[in-house]
C-alpha positions as CSV (number, residue, x, y, z in Angstrom):
1,M,-1.9,24.1,0.6
2,S,-0.8,20.9,2.1
3,E,-2.1,18.3,4.4
4,T,-1.2,18.9,8.1
5,Q,0.9,16.4,9.9
6,H,0.6,15.5,13.5
7,D,2.5,14.2,16.3
8,Y,0.0,11.5,17.6
9,Q,0.7,8.6,15.6
10,W,-0.3,5.3,16.9
11,S,3.0,3.6,17.6
12,Q,4.2,0.6,15.4
13,T,3.0,-2.6,16.5
14,E,5.8,-5.3,16.6
15,N,5.2,-8.5,14.5
16,A,4.5,-11.5,16.9
17,L,6.5,-13.8,14.9
18,T,9.6,-11.3,15.1
19,S,9.0,-10.9,18.8
20,F,9.0,-14.7,19.7
21,S,11.8,-15.2,17.5
22,K,14.1,-12.8,19.3
23,I,12.9,-14.1,22.8
24,V,13.7,-17.9,21.7
25,K,17.3,-16.9,20.2
26,K,17.9,-15.1,23.4
27,Y,16.9,-17.4,25.9
28,V,16.4,-20.9,24.5
29,S,20.0,-21.9,25.7
30,R,20.5,-19.8,28.9
31,D,17.2,-19.2,30.6
32,K,14.4,-21.6,29.4
33,D,12.5,-20.8,32.7
34,R,11.8,-17.3,31.2
35,L,10.4,-18.8,28.1
36,R,7.9,-21.0,30.1
37,K,6.8,-18.2,32.1
38,L,6.4,-16.0,29.2
39,F,4.6,-18.3,27.0
40,L,2.9,-20.9,29.0
41,E,2.1,-18.8,32.2
42,T,1.8,-14.9,31.7
43,P,-2.0,-14.1,31.0
44,C,-2.8,-12.2,27.9
45,F,-5.6,-10.4,26.0
46,A,-6.2,-10.9,22.4
47,T,-8.7,-9.7,19.8
48,E,-9.2,-10.0,16.2
49,K,-6.9,-7.8,14.1
50,Y,-8.8,-6.1,11.0
51,D,-7.7,-5.0,7.6
52,G,-8.9,-1.5,7.4
53,T,-7.2,2.0,8.1
54,N,-6.1,3.5,11.4
55,I,-8.3,6.5,12.4
56,G,-7.9,8.5,15.8
57,K,-10.3,10.9,17.4
58,D,-9.7,13.3,20.3
59,D,-11.7,14.7,22.8
60,E,-12.1,17.9,20.8
61,G,-13.6,16.0,17.9
62,I,-10.6,16.3,15.7
63,M,-10.0,13.0,13.6
64,Y,-6.7,11.8,12.6
65,S,-5.5,9.5,9.9
66,R,-2.1,7.6,10.5
67,R,0.1,10.7,9.8
68,F,-2.3,13.6,9.0
69,L,-5.1,15.4,10.2
70,I,-8.6,14.8,8.7
71,E,-10.1,17.9,7.4
72,T,-12.8,19.3,9.2
73,G,-16.3,18.6,7.5
74,Q,-14.8,15.8,5.7
75,E,-17.3,13.0,5.2
76,E,-15.4,10.0,3.9
77,F,-11.9,8.4,4.1
78,I,-10.9,5.6,1.5
79,K,-14.3,5.9,0.1
80,T,-15.8,5.0,3.6
81,N,-18.3,7.1,5.5
82,L,-16.8,8.5,8.8
83,K,-20.2,8.7,10.4
84,K,-19.3,6.1,13.1
85,V,-16.1,8.0,14.0
86,K,-17.8,11.3,14.2
87,E,-20.6,9.8,16.2
88,A,-18.1,8.5,18.6
89,N,-18.3,10.3,22.3
90,I,-14.6,10.5,23.2
91,V,-15.4,13.0,26.0
92,K,-17.6,10.4,27.9
93,F,-14.8,7.8,27.3
94,R,-12.3,10.2,28.7
95,N,-14.6,11.2,31.8
96,R,-15.3,7.5,32.5
97,L,-11.5,6.6,32.3
98,I,-10.8,9.6,34.7
99,E,-13.5,8.2,37.1
100,V,-12.5,4.7,37.6
101,S,-9.1,5.4,37.8
102,G,-9.1,8.4,40.2
103,L,-6.9,10.6,37.9
104,D,-6.8,14.4,38.2
105,K,-9.0,15.8,35.6
106,G,-7.2,18.9,35.2
107,N,-4.0,17.1,34.5
108,I,-5.2,15.6,31.2
109,I,-4.3,17.8,28.3
110,K,-5.8,15.5,25.6
111,C,-7.5,12.2,25.2
112,L,-7.2,10.3,21.9
113,V,-9.0,7.1,21.0
114,Y,-7.8,5.0,18.1
115,G,-9.8,2.6,16.0
116,E,-9.6,0.6,12.7
117,L,-12.2,1.9,10.2
118,I,-13.3,-1.1,8.2
119,C,-12.7,0.2,4.6
120,N,-12.2,-3.0,2.6
121,E,-14.7,-5.6,1.5
122,L,-12.2,-8.4,2.7
123,Y,-12.7,-11.7,4.6
124,D,-16.5,-11.8,5.7
125,Y,-16.7,-8.1,6.6
126,R,-19.7,-7.4,4.3
127,K,-21.4,-10.7,5.5
128,R,-20.8,-9.6,9.1
129,E,-22.1,-6.1,8.2
130,I,-19.2,-4.3,9.6
131,L,-18.3,-2.2,6.7
132,G,-17.8,1.4,7.9
133,D,-17.5,0.4,11.7
134,W,-14.8,2.0,13.8
135,K,-13.2,-0.8,15.9
136,V,-11.6,0.9,18.9
137,F,-8.3,-0.7,20.1
138,G,-6.5,1.9,22.1
139,A,-6.0,5.3,23.4
140,K,-3.5,7.9,24.4
141,L,-3.5,10.5,27.2
142,E,-1.3,13.7,27.0
143,V,-0.5,14.9,30.6
144,E,0.6,18.2,31.8
145,K,2.7,16.8,34.6
146,E,3.4,13.8,36.9
147,I,3.3,11.1,34.2
148,D,4.7,8.4,36.4
149,E,2.0,9.0,38.9
150,T,-0.7,9.1,36.3
151,L,0.8,5.7,34.9
152,D,1.0,4.0,38.2
153,M,-2.8,5.0,39.0
154,L,-3.8,3.5,35.7
155,L,-1.8,0.3,36.2
156,K,-3.3,-0.1,40.0
157,S,-6.9,0.4,38.3
158,G,-6.1,-2.7,36.0
159,F,-5.3,-1.0,32.8
160,A,-2.7,-2.0,30.2
161,V,-0.5,0.9,29.8
162,A,3.0,2.2,28.7
163,K,4.6,5.5,28.7
164,K,5.5,6.7,25.1
165,D,7.5,9.9,25.7
166,K,7.6,12.5,28.4
167,N,4.0,13.5,28.6
168,Q,2.1,10.8,26.6
169,I,0.5,7.6,27.9
170,Q,-0.7,4.8,25.6
171,L,-3.6,2.4,26.7
172,F,-3.9,-1.1,25.1
173,L,-6.9,-3.4,25.0
174,N,-7.7,-5.4,27.9
175,E,-10.6,-6.0,30.1
176,N,-11.0,-2.7,31.9
177,F,-10.1,-0.9,28.7
178,V,-13.3,-2.6,26.9
179,E,-15.5,-2.0,29.7
180,V,-14.6,1.9,29.8
181,A,-15.2,1.9,25.9
182,K,-18.5,0.1,26.0
183,Y,-19.7,2.5,28.7
184,A,-19.3,5.2,26.1
185,N,-21.0,3.2,23.5
186,L,-17.6,2.8,21.5
187,D,-17.6,-0.3,19.2
188,V,-14.6,-2.8,20.2
189,P,-12.9,-5.7,18.3
190,V,-14.0,-9.3,18.6
191,K,-12.4,-10.9,21.8
192,K,-10.2,-14.0,21.0
193,A,-8.9,-14.5,24.5
194,E,-8.9,-13.2,27.9
195,S,-6.5,-14.1,30.7
196,E,-5.3,-16.7,28.5
197,T,-1.4,-17.7,27.8
198,I,0.3,-17.0,24.6
199,A,0.7,-20.8,23.8
200,N,-3.0,-21.4,24.3
201,I,-3.9,-18.5,22.0
202,V,-1.8,-19.7,19.2
203,M,-3.1,-23.2,19.5
204,N,-6.6,-22.2,20.0
205,N,-6.5,-20.0,16.9
206,K,-4.3,-21.9,14.8
207,T,-7.2,-23.3,12.5
208,D,-8.6,-19.7,11.7
209,M,-5.3,-18.3,10.8
210,K,-4.2,-21.4,8.6
211,R,-7.6,-20.8,6.8
212,G,-7.1,-17.2,6.5
213,L,-10.6,-16.5,8.0
214,V,-9.1,-13.4,9.7
215,E,-6.2,-11.0,9.0
216,G,-4.6,-11.8,12.3
217,L,-4.8,-11.5,16.0
218,I,-3.8,-8.4,18.4
219,L,-2.3,-9.6,21.7
220,T,-1.7,-7.5,24.7
221,V,1.2,-8.9,26.7
222,H,3.0,-8.1,29.8
223,N,6.7,-8.5,30.2
224,G,7.9,-8.2,33.8
225,E,10.9,-6.1,32.9
226,N,9.4,-3.8,30.2
227,G,5.7,-3.5,31.1
228,Y,2.9,-3.8,28.6
229,K,2.7,-3.9,25.0
230,I,0.9,-5.1,22.2
231,I,2.1,-7.6,19.1
232,K,0.3,-8.6,16.1
233,W,0.0,-12.2,14.8
234,K,-0.8,-11.9,11.1
235,A,-2.0,-14.8,9.1
236,A,0.2,-16.7,6.6
237,H,-1.2,-14.8,3.5
238,E,-0.1,-11.5,4.9
239,W,3.3,-10.6,3.2
240,Q,6.1,-11.0,6.2
241,P,8.9,-13.3,4.6
242,I,11.5,-12.1,7.1
243,A,9.3,-12.5,10.2
244,Q,8.4,-15.9,9.0
245,K,11.7,-17.1,8.2
246,S,12.8,-16.1,11.7
247,A,9.8,-18.0,13.3
248,L,10.6,-21.1,11.3
249,R,14.2,-21.0,12.7
250,A,12.8,-20.5,16.2
251,N,10.7,-23.5,15.7
252,E,13.8,-25.6,15.0
253,L,15.4,-24.3,18.1
254,I,12.5,-25.0,20.2
255,Q,11.9,-28.6,18.7
256,N,15.5,-29.4,19.6
257,A,15.7,-27.9,23.1
258,D,14.7,-29.5,26.4
259,V,11.5,-27.5,26.9
260,H,7.9,-28.0,27.9
261,D,5.9,-30.0,25.4
262,D,3.2,-27.3,25.3
263,L,6.1,-24.9,24.1
264,K,6.9,-27.2,21.4
265,K,3.3,-27.6,20.5
266,M,2.9,-23.8,20.2
267,F,5.9,-23.2,17.8
268,K,4.7,-26.4,15.8
269,S,1.6,-24.5,15.5
270,L,3.1,-21.3,14.2
271,E,4.9,-23.4,11.6
272,E,1.9,-25.0,10.5
273,V,0.2,-21.6,9.9
274,I,3.3,-20.5,8.0
275,T,3.9,-23.4,5.8
276,D,0.5,-25.2,5.3
277,T,-1.4,-22.6,3.3
278,S,-3.6,-25.3,1.4
279,E,-6.7,-24.2,2.7
280,N,-5.7,-20.5,2.8
281,K,-7.8,-18.9,-0.1
282,H,-5.9,-15.7,0.2
283,S,-2.4,-17.1,-0.4
284,I,-0.4,-16.2,-3.4
285,K,2.8,-17.4,-4.8
286,K,5.8,-15.9,-3.1
287,P,9.6,-15.9,-3.6
288,N,10.9,-18.9,-1.5
289,I,12.2,-17.3,1.8
290,D,14.4,-20.3,2.6
291,T,16.7,-20.5,-0.5
292,P,19.9,-18.1,-0.3
293,E,19.7,-15.5,-2.9
294,K,22.6,-13.9,-4.5
295,S,21.9,-10.2,-4.3
296,K,23.4,-8.1,-6.8
297,P,25.0,-4.7,-5.6
298,L,23.2,-1.6,-6.7
299,V,25.0,0.7,-9.1
300,N,25.0,4.5,-8.7
301,R,24.2,5.4,-12.2
302,K,25.6,9.0,-11.9
303,S,29.0,7.9,-10.6
304,K,29.1,4.4,-12.0
305,T,30.3,3.2,-8.6
306,T,29.0,0.2,-6.7
307,T,27.4,0.9,-3.4
308,R,27.3,-1.6,-0.4
309,K,23.7,-1.7,-0.1
310,F,21.6,-4.6,-1.7
311,L,18.2,-5.3,-2.7
312,S,17.2,-9.0,-3.0
313,N,14.1,-10.3,-4.7
314,V,12.7,-10.6,-1.4
315,D,13.3,-7.1,-0.7
316,K,11.7,-5.8,-3.9
317,E,8.6,-7.7,-3.1
318,I,8.3,-6.2,0.4
319,I,8.6,-2.9,-1.2
320,L,5.8,-3.6,-3.7
321,Q,3.7,-5.0,-1.3
322,G,4.7,-2.5,1.2
323,T,3.3,0.3,-1.3
324,F,-0.2,-1.2,-1.4
325,H,0.0,-1.7,2.3
326,S,1.2,1.9,3.0
327,Q,-1.5,3.4,0.6
328,K,-4.2,2.4,3.6
329,K,-2.6,5.0,5.7
330,F,-3.7,7.7,3.2
331,D,-7.1,8.7,1.4
332,C,-7.8,7.1,-1.8
333,I,-5.8,8.4,-4.7
334,E,-8.9,10.0,-6.4
335,V,-9.1,12.5,-3.7
336,Y,-5.6,13.8,-4.4
337,I,-6.0,13.9,-8.1
338,K,-9.2,15.9,-7.6
339,K,-7.3,18.2,-5.3
340,G,-4.6,19.1,-8.1
341,E,-1.1,18.4,-9.1
342,E,0.5,19.8,-6.1
343,Y,-1.4,17.3,-3.6
344,L,-0.9,14.4,-5.8
345,A,2.9,15.0,-5.9
346,E,2.9,15.5,-2.1
347,Y,0.9,12.5,-1.7
348,I,3.4,10.4,-3.9
349,N,6.4,11.9,-1.7
350,N,4.7,10.9,1.6
351,L,3.9,7.4,0.4
352,I,7.6,6.9,-0.7
353,K,8.5,7.7,2.9
354,E,6.1,5.5,4.3
355,V,7.2,2.5,2.1
356,R,10.9,3.3,3.3
357,R,9.6,3.1,6.8
358,H,7.8,-0.1,5.9
359,L,10.8,-1.8,4.6
360,A,13.0,-0.8,7.5
361,E,10.3,-2.1,10.0
362,E,10.1,-5.5,8.1
363,K,13.8,-5.9,7.9
364,G,14.5,-4.4,11.4
365,E,17.3,-2.4,9.8
366,F,16.8,1.5,10.4
367,D,20.1,2.8,9.5
368,G,20.1,5.1,6.7
369,L,16.4,5.7,6.9
370,E,16.7,9.1,5.9
371,E,19.4,8.8,3.3
372,N,18.8,9.4,-0.4
373,D,20.3,6.2,-1.3
374,N,19.9,3.6,-4.1
375,I,17.2,1.8,-1.8
376,L,15.1,5.0,-2.0
377,A,15.7,5.2,-5.6
378,F,14.3,1.9,-6.1
379,I,11.2,2.8,-4.0
380,R,10.5,5.9,-5.7
381,Y,10.5,4.0,-9.0
382,T,8.3,1.4,-7.7
383,V,5.8,3.9,-5.9
384,N,5.6,6.0,-9.1
385,N,4.9,3.0,-11.3
386,V,2.2,1.8,-9.0
387,I,0.6,5.4,-9.0
388,K,0.8,5.6,-13.0
389,S,-0.8,2.2,-13.2
390,E,-3.6,3.2,-10.8
391,I,-4.3,6.6,-12.6
392,A,-4.3,4.7,-15.9
393,S,-6.9,2.4,-14.6
394,L,-9.1,5.3,-13.4
395,D,-8.8,6.9,-16.9
396,V,-9.9,3.6,-18.5
397,N,-12.7,3.1,-16.2
């Protein structure tokens, strides 16, 4: 018997450095007014980003990990008690949301709330006594019909929402979401900014980000053309070489452009967070992201032919770090070992797929995601080595 996959994954959150860099590259030479409005005038909502694992729960009491359902009766996930998740009253959240926005109760098929289960003893989580907490950061509504009308009612009621597909609406953190969550006695992340501009959020949180006092920030932003979305600003010690390199290039463009001083200060602050890690106790030695690296073409050992796909040292490090990152989306390895070889093999296979997806997201290259190519072969090799090492460590201990 295998784990049950679900179709209610929380959407991938775009890296803020990547997002900002794309916008600068697109508009710095032809529409500086758009840059000013987005970064210096548009009000945003921001909260602390936690290093935990994504857990969802619906109004029927079903719990969801990132890709799979959590078994009925399961008490722990990644060695962390699920008590706070189980106690959460999603029905009360759903009913309050319907009440304040005037939605048709009969049109709501399912309501899911998502949160970060604090399962790692990182930063000052133990000192703050939040280990095991479930910090709610968003929700989804699955509707039977009239999704556009439902979306419009939520927007008019002050919620930050976006349509995800033909019958699902995603709700992001903002003041109104927090009020509904607190009404239902759900825990929420620490608020870092309310109705504040992106530039001020960056400059006001520069010191904490430089020192690595938090994993990062989550920003709820509104783009006049594309509506609401969330982006994640991760501290410099988080492995994100491609996003950081893009941000440094964007800073150069901004500093050399005729733009508002506050915009220059904002991107200078981003640069400082990336480059000045002298006070960041989490920073580790990483490959130089600024030095061009000659990549050797991968060779197909069976046919002895050279492919056109390359893996640089940075790519390989993304894969390695991505393996550890992706493991947080699954239960701990001991659980799969205890269940038997079939479950362990399935876990490894799913982890390989997750790391492939992680590499694509970090590089912004999604072509060939499903191909059984040399990139996937290297990911398979890396993941298996990590798992073998972890199993050996468990045997020793």
